[in-house]
KEKE-3310 file (N, C-alpha, C; in steps of 0.2 Angstrom, whole numbers, plus 5000, padded with zeros to 4 digits):
npx = (5004:5002:5009:5005:5016:5021:5027:5034:5035:5032:5040:5048:5054:5056:5053:5044:5044:5036:5023:5014:5007:5003:4992:4977:4973:4978:4990:5003:5013:5023:5024:5034:5033:5042:5043:5035:5024:5021:5029:5030:5035:5037:5038:5042:5048:5059:5068:5061:5054:5059:5056:5062:5071:5070:5083:5090:5083:5086:5089:5080:5069:5063:5046:5042:5051:5045:5033:5036:5041:5029:5021:5027:5022:5009:4995:5002:5003:4991:4988:4993:5001:5001:5012:5021:5032:5021:5009:4999:5006:5012:5011:5008:5001:4987:4988:4997:4991:4981:4987:4992:4980:4975:4982:4976:4977:4972:4971:4978:4978:4988:4987:4989:4979:4978:4977:4964:4956:4963:4963:4949:4947:4954:4948:4935:4939:4939:4948:4954:4954:4955:4957:4968:4969:4979:4976:4981:4980:4968:4956:4958:4971:4979:4991:5001:5005:5008:5019:5019:5010:4993:4978:4964:4952:4954:4958:4946:4938:4943:4941:4927:4925:4931:4923:4911:4913:4911:4921:4931:4939:4950:4953:4967:4978:4994:4999:5007:5016:5017:5014:5001:4987:4977:4964:4963:4958:4945:4940:4944:4937:4923:4923:4926:4915:4905:4912:4919:4932:4944:4960:4972:4988:5003:5016:5033:5050:5061:5066:5065:5059:5062:5075:5076:5064:5063:5069:5061:5049:5053:5050:5037:5020:5005:4989:4983:4973:4963:4960:4954:4943:4935:4931:4925:4912:4909:4912:4912:4922:4936:4953:4969:4986:5001)
npy = (4994:5012:5026:5042:5056:5069:5086:5100:5112:5119:5110:5115:5111:5116:5128:5133:5147:5151:5144:5137:5126:5118:5123:5122:5133:5144:5156:5151:5149:5136:5126:5115:5102:5093:5075:5060:5046:5036:5024:5025:5016:5023:5036:5053:5063:5058:5063:5070:5062:5056:5059:5073:5084:5102:5107:5096:5094:5095:5110:5116:5129:5142:5145:5158:5164:5160:5165:5179:5180:5177:5188:5198:5195:5197:5201:5198:5184:5171:5160:5148:5133:5119:5106:5090:5077:5075:5085:5085:5079:5089:5098:5112:5115:5120:5133:5139:5139:5147:5159:5161:5163:5174:5184:5185:5175:5161:5144:5128:5112:5097:5080:5064:5058:5050:5053:5056:5062:5074:5080:5082:5092:5102:5106:5110:5122:5131:5137:5132:5131:5122:5105:5091:5075:5061:5045:5030:5017:5004:4999:4986:4983:4993:4993:4989:4999:5009:5005:5002:4995:4999:5006:5004:5010:5022:5029:5028:5036:5049:5051:5052:5063:5073:5073:5077:5090:5102:5110:5114:5101:5087:5070:5059:5049:5042:5033:5018:5007:4989:4991:4995:4989:4990:4986:4988:5001:5001:4997:5007:5018:5014:5015:5029:5034:5047:5058:5074:5078:5067:5063:5055:5052:5052:5041:5044:5040:5047:5051:5041:5033:5019:5013:5002:5002:5009:5000:4989:4994:4998:5000:4996:5001:5010:5012:5026:5034:5025:5020:5031:5033:5022:5024:5037:5039:5039:5050:5068:5074:5067:5068:5068:5069:5072)
npz = (5000:4997:5005:5010:5007:5015:5015:5025:5019:5003:4990:4977:4962:4949:4936:4923:4913:4903:4894:4880:4879:4890:4897:4892:4878:4885:4890:4900:4915:4922:4936:4944:4956:4968:4971:4971:4973:4964:4952:4938:4924:4912:4915:4911:4919:4928:4937:4946:4955:4967:4984:4992:5002:5003:5002:4996:4984:4967:4958:4967:4973:4983:4987:4988:4979:4967:4968:4968:4955:4948:4951:4944:4932:4931:4921:4910:4908:4907:4916:4929:4929:4940:4943:4942:4946:4960:4964:4975:4986:4993:5007:5009:4998:4996:5001:4994:4981:4984:4985:4972:4965:4971:4964:4953:4943:4933:4938:4935:4939:4939:4942:4949:4955:4966:4980:4985:4995:4998:4986:4984:4995:4990:4979:4984:4990:4980:4972:4961:4943:4933:4930:4927:4926:4927:4920:4922:4918:4913:4925:4930:4927:4933:4941:4933:4926:4935:4943:4956:4970:4970:4978:4969:4972:4977:4966:4958:4966:4965:4951:4951:4960:4953:4941:4946:4951:4946:4941:4927:4917:4912:4908:4905:4896:4894:4881:4880:4871:4874:4887:4887:4878:4863:4866:4880:4881:4879:4891:4899:4893:4895:4909:4912:4905:4899:4903:4901:4894:4886:4883:4873:4874:4865:4867:4871:4870:4874:4887:4901:4916:4918:4911:4902:4895:4882:4873:4874:4868:4856:4839:4840:4840:4845:4838:4838:4832:4828:4841:4846:4838:4841:4854:4855:4856:4869:4876:4879:4871:4863:4861:4853:4858:4852)
capx = (5000:5006:5009:5006:5022:5020:5032:5032:5035:5032:5046:5047:5060:5057:5049:5044:5041:5031:5021:5008:5004:5002:4985:4973:4970:4980:4997:5004:5019:5022:5028:5035:5034:5046:5041:5029:5024:5021:5035:5028:5041:5037:5038:5047:5052:5061:5072:5056:5051:5061:5054:5068:5070:5072:5091:5092:5080:5090:5086:5074:5068:5058:5039:5042:5054:5041:5027:5038:5041:5022:5018:5029:5019:5002:4993:5005:5001:4984:4987:4999:5000:5005:5012:5026:5030:5014:5008:4995:5010:5014:5007:5006:4998:4981:4989:5001:4986:4977:4991:4992:4973:4975:4985:4971:4979:4969:4976:4977:4982:4990:4987:4988:4972:4978:4976:4957:4953:4966:4960:4942:4947:4957:4942:4930:4941:4936:4954:4957:4950:4955:4961:4970:4970:4982:4973:4987:4978:4962:4956:4960:4978:4982:4998:5006:5007:5011:5025:5018:5003:4988:4971:4961:4946:4956:4958:4939:4935:4945:4937:4920:4925:4932:4917:4905:4916:4909:4927:4933:4943:4951:4957:4972:4982:5000:4998:5013:5016:5019:5011:4994:4984:4971:4958:4962:4955:4938:4938:4945:4931:4917:4924:4925:4910:4901:4917:4920:4937:4949:4966:4976:4995:5008:5022:5039:5055:5067:5068:5060:5061:5064:5080:5075:5058:5063:5071:5055:5044:5056:5046:5030:5015:4997:4985:4979:4967:4959:4957:4950:4937:4932:4929:4923:4905:4908:4915:4910:4927:4942:4958:4976:4992:5007)
capy = (5000:5018:5030:5049:5059:5077:5091:5105:5118:5118:5109:5117:5109:5118:5133:5135:5153:5152:5138:5138:5119:5115:5125:5122:5139:5149:5157:5150:5147:5129:5125:5108:5100:5087:5070:5056:5039:5031:5023:5023:5015:5028:5043:5057:5067:5054:5067:5073:5057:5056:5064:5076:5091:5108:5107:5090:5094:5098:5116:5118:5136:5144:5147:5165:5166:5159:5170:5185:5180:5178:5195:5202:5193:5199:5204:5195:5177:5170:5156:5144:5125:5116:5099:5087:5075:5075:5091:5084:5077:5095:5100:5119:5116:5124:5140:5141:5140:5153:5165:5162:5165:5181:5188:5185:5170:5155:5139:5122:5106:5091:5075:5056:5056:5045:5057:5059:5067:5080:5083:5085:5098:5108:5108:5113:5128:5135:5141:5128:5132:5116:5099:5086:5069:5055:5039:5026:5011:5001:4998:4979:4983:4999:4992:4987:5006:5013:5002:5000:4992:5005:5004:5007:5013:5029:5032:5029:5041:5055:5052:5054:5069:5078:5073:5081:5096:5109:5113:5111:5095:5082:5064:5058:5042:5041:5026:5015:5000:4984:4992:4996:4986:4994:4983:4992:5008:5000:4997:5014:5022:5012:5017:5036:5037:5053:5063:5080:5077:5062:5063:5049:5055:5048:5039:5046:5036:5051:5050:5036:5031:5013:5014:4997:5002:5010:4994:4985:4997:5000:4997:4995:5007:5009:5016:5031:5037:5019:5020:5037:5032:5017:5026:5044:5040:5039:5056:5074:5075:5063:5071:5065:5073:5069)
capz = (5000:4997:5010:5008:5010:5015:5017:5029:5015:4996:4987:4970:4959:4943:4934:4916:4914:4898:4890:4876:4878:4896:4900:4885:4877:4889:4891:4907:4918:4924:4942:4945:4963:4969:4974:4968:4976:4959:4949:4931:4920:4906:4917:4908:4923:4933:4942:4951:4958:4974:4989:4994:5006:4998:5000:4992:4977:4961:4956:4971:4974:4988:4984:4988:4973:4962:4968:4966:4948:4945:4953:4939:4926:4931:4915:4904:4908:4909:4922:4931:4930:4945:4940:4946:4953:4962:4969:4981:4991:4996:5013:5008:4991:4996:5003:4988:4976:4986:4984:4965:4963:4973:4959:4947:4938:4933:4941:4933:4943:4936:4947:4947:4958:4972:4986:4983:5000:4997:4979:4986:4999:4986:4974:4988:4992:4975:4969:4955:4938:4928:4933:4922:4930:4923:4920:4920:4914:4915:4933:4931:4926:4935:4944:4928:4924:4941:4946:4963:4971:4972:4979:4964:4974:4978:4959:4956:4970:4962:4945:4953:4963:4947:4937:4950:4955:4943:4938:4920:4918:4907:4909:4900:4897:4890:4878:4879:4868:4878:4893:4885:4872:4861:4870:4886:4881:4879:4898:4901:4891:4899:4916:4912:4901:4901:4905:4897:4889:4887:4879:4871:4874:4862:4871:4868:4873:4874:4893:4904:4922:4916:4905:4897:4891:4875:4870:4873:4864:4849:4833:4842:4841:4846:4833:4843:4829:4829:4848:4847:4834:4844:4861:4855:4858:4877:4879:4875:4867:4863:4857:4853:4859:4850)
cpx = (5004:5004:5010:5012:5022:5026:5030:5031:5034:5039:5046:5054:5061:5052:5050:5041:5036:5029:5014:5004:5001:4995:4981:4970:4973:4988:4999:5012:5018:5027:5028:5037:5038:5043:5035:5030:5022:5028:5033:5034:5042:5037:5044:5050:5054:5065:5067:5053:5053:5059:5060:5066:5072:5079:5093:5089:5084:5086:5080:5075:5063:5051:5039:5045:5049:5035:5029:5039:5034:5019:5021:5026:5011:5000:4996:5004:4994:4983:4994:4997:5004:5006:5018:5030:5023:5012:5004:4999:5013:5009:5004:5003:4992:4983:4993:4996:4982:4981:4992:4986:4972:4978:4981:4973:4974:4974:4974:4981:4982:4990:4986:4982:4972:4976:4969:4954:4956:4963:4953:4942:4950:4952:4937:4932:4940:4942:4957:4952:4950:4959:4962:4972:4973:4978:4978:4986:4971:4962:4959:4968:4982:4990:5003:5009:5010:5017:5025:5011:4999:4982:4967:4955:4948:4956:4951:4936:4937:4942:4930:4920:4926:4926:4911:4907:4913:4915:4929:4939:4945:4954:4962:4976:4988:5000:5005:5013:5019:5016:5003:4993:4978:4965:4957:4958:4947:4936:4939:4939:4925:4917:4923:4920:4906:4906:4917:4925:4942:4954:4970:4983:5000:5014:5028:5045:5061:5070:5063:5063:5065:5069:5079:5069:5059:5065:5065:5050:5047:5052:5039:5026:5008:4994:4980:4972:4961:4955:4952:4943:4932:4928:4925:4916:4903:4910:4912:4916:4933:4947:4965:4981:4998:5014)
cpy = (5006:5022:5037:5052:5066:5080:5097:5112:5115:5116:5110:5116:5112:5123:5134:5141:5155:5146:5140:5131:5116:5117:5126:5129:5145:5150:5156:5148:5140:5128:5118:5107:5094:5082:5066:5049:5034:5030:5021:5022:5020:5035:5047:5063:5063:5058:5070:5068:5056:5061:5067:5082:5096:5108:5102:5091:5098:5104:5119:5126:5137:5146:5154:5168:5166:5164:5177:5186:5181:5185:5199:5201:5194:5203:5202:5188:5176:5165:5152:5137:5123:5108:5096:5082:5074:5080:5090:5081:5083:5098:5107:5120:5121:5131:5143:5143:5146:5159:5167:5165:5173:5186:5189:5180:5164:5149:5132:5117:5100:5086:5068:5054:5051:5047:5060:5064:5074:5084:5086:5091:5104:5110:5112:5120:5133:5139:5137:5129:5126:5111:5094:5080:5063:5049:5034:5020:5009:4999:4991:4978:4989:4998:4991:4994:5010:5011:5000:4998:4998:5002:5008:5011:5021:5033:5033:5035:5048:5056:5055:5061:5075:5079:5077:5087:5102:5112:5110:5106:5091:5076:5063:5052:5043:5034:5023:5008:4995:4984:4992:4992:4990:4992:4987:4998:5007:5000:5004:5018:5020:5015:5025:5039:5043:5059:5068:5079:5071:5063:5057:5053:5050:5047:5041:5043:5040:5051:5046:5034:5024:5013:5008:4997:5004:5004:4989:4988:4999:4996:4995:5001:5005:5014:5020:5033:5031:5019:5025:5036:5027:5019:5033:5045:5040:5045:5062:5076:5070:5066:5066:5070:5070:5073)
cpz = (5000:5003:5008:5011:5010:5018:5021:5025:5008:4994:4980:4967:4952:4941:4927:4915:4909:4894:4886:4876:4884:4899:4893:4884:4881:4889:4899:4909:4921:4930:4943:4952:4963:4973:4971:4971:4971:4956:4942:4927:4914:4908:4914:4912:4929:4939:4947:4955:4966:4978:4993:4998:5001:4997:4996:4985:4972:4959:4960:4972:4979:4984:4984:4982:4967:4962:4966:4958:4945:4946:4947:4932:4926:4925:4909:4903:4910:4916:4924:4932:4935:4944:4944:4942:4954:4967:4975:4987:4995:5001:5012:5002:4991:4997:4997:4982:4977:4984:4977:4963:4965:4969:4953:4942:4938:4935:4938:4937:4939:4942:4945:4951:4964:4978:4986:4989:5000:4991:4981:4990:4994:4981:4978:4990:4986:4971:4963:4949:4933:4931:4927:4927:4925:4925:4918:4916:4916:4922:4934:4930:4928:4937:4939:4925:4929:4944:4953:4964:4973:4974:4974:4966:4975:4971:4957:4960:4967:4955:4947:4956:4957:4943:4940:4953:4952:4940:4932:4921:4912:4911:4904:4901:4892:4888:4876:4877:4873:4885:4892:4878:4870:4864:4877:4886:4880:4886:4901:4899:4894:4906:4916:4907:4903:4903:4899:4891:4891:4881:4879:4870:4871:4867:4868:4873:4874:4881:4897:4911:4922:4910:4900:4893:4884:4871:4869:4869:4857:4843:4834:4843:4842:4841:4837:4839:4829:4835:4849:4844:4838:4851:4861:4857:4865:4880:4875:4870:4868:4859:4858:4854:4857:4851)
residu = (MET:LEU:LYS:ALA:LEU:PHE:HIS:LYS:VAL:MET:ILE:ILE:ALA:GLY:LEU:ASN:LYS:PHE:SER:LEU:ILE:ASP:TYR:PRO:GLY:LYS:LEU:ALA:ALA:VAL:VAL:PHE:THR:GLN:GLY:CYS:SER:PHE:ARG:CYS:PRO:PHE:CYS:HIS:ASN:PRO:GLU:LEU:ILE:LYS:VAL:LEU:SER:ALA:LYS:GLN:ALA:LYS:ASN:ALA:ARG:PRO:ASP:THR:GLU:VAL:LEU:GLU:PHE:LEU:GLN:LYS:ARG:VAL:GLY:LYS:LEU:ASP:GLY:VAL:VAL:ILE:THR:GLY:GLY:GLU:PRO:THR:LEU:GLN:LYS:ASP:LEU:GLY:GLU:PHE:ILE:LYS:LYS:ILE:LYS:SER:MET:GLY:PHE:LEU:VAL:LYS:LEU:ASP:SER:TYR:GLY:TYR:ASN:TYR:LYS:ILE:LEU:SER:GLU:LEU:LEU:LYS:GLN:GLY:ASN:ILE:ASP:TYR:VAL:ALA:MET:ASP:ILE:LYS:HIS:SER:PRO:SER:LYS:TYR:ASN:GLN:ALA:THR:GLY:VAL:GLU:VAL:ASN:ILE:GLU:ASN:ILE:ARG:GLN:SER:VAL:LYS:ILE:ILE:GLN:ASN:SER:GLY:VAL:ASP:TYR:GLU:PHE:ARG:THR:THR:CYS:VAL:PRO:THR:ILE:HIS:GLN:GLU:SER:ASP:PHE:GLU:GLU:ILE:ALA:ASP:TRP:LEU:ALA:GLY:SER:LYS:ARG:TYR:PHE:LEU:GLN:GLU:TYR:ARG:ASP:ILE:LYS:THR:LEU:ASP:PRO:THR:LEU:PRO:ASN:ARG:THR:LYS:GLY:LYS:THR:LEU:ASP:LEU:GLU:LYS:ILE:ARG:GLN:ASN:ILE:THR:ASP:ARG:PHE:GLU:TYR:VAL:GLY:ILE:ARG:ARG)
# end
């Protein structure tokens, strides 16, 4: 079973000062938090996985520095994306989001959805404008994608919370040959049926937590357009990100 790992302060390991792709339709800065309790072999930010102190985290910066930067971008950026790692492992996340909202920014939260109680509380606070939750696999095969044993009911709870939150949202899956099969997406679609948006994200082997994964996926592909067509009737929108 997974244990939640919380910090006394926000551990911010990176800042992308300008992005056109991380917040749909918005100009945004992207804040990367340190630490994750999943070990997805296809993770493209493996340097952010370890739960470290502010002193240990590579390129760590105090949240005050990030907030000072954002203050200078008021009127120039539309929003801020908080991603990771896994942001819900940060004890002061709610206060950090509140400070960002007080400047007038929209806030998008990226999450793996395991800490559903924390996610629920954050959404109730009313300071999040968009949520993107990673759906790692079909419920029956979730552990194959996370690299650790998870309680799938935690994930199911987060899905329901997001669907009923009134906050704009998307679900998304990184589609990895050998880890996913085309048939898996039928189960995912049945599970998430009725959701606003679902994105199929193309796997890239440029950088992965498991260094052997690119060798296993070499020459193998998933037909994302075929998958999209097969499941599009169960969502308001199904997109492909390459």
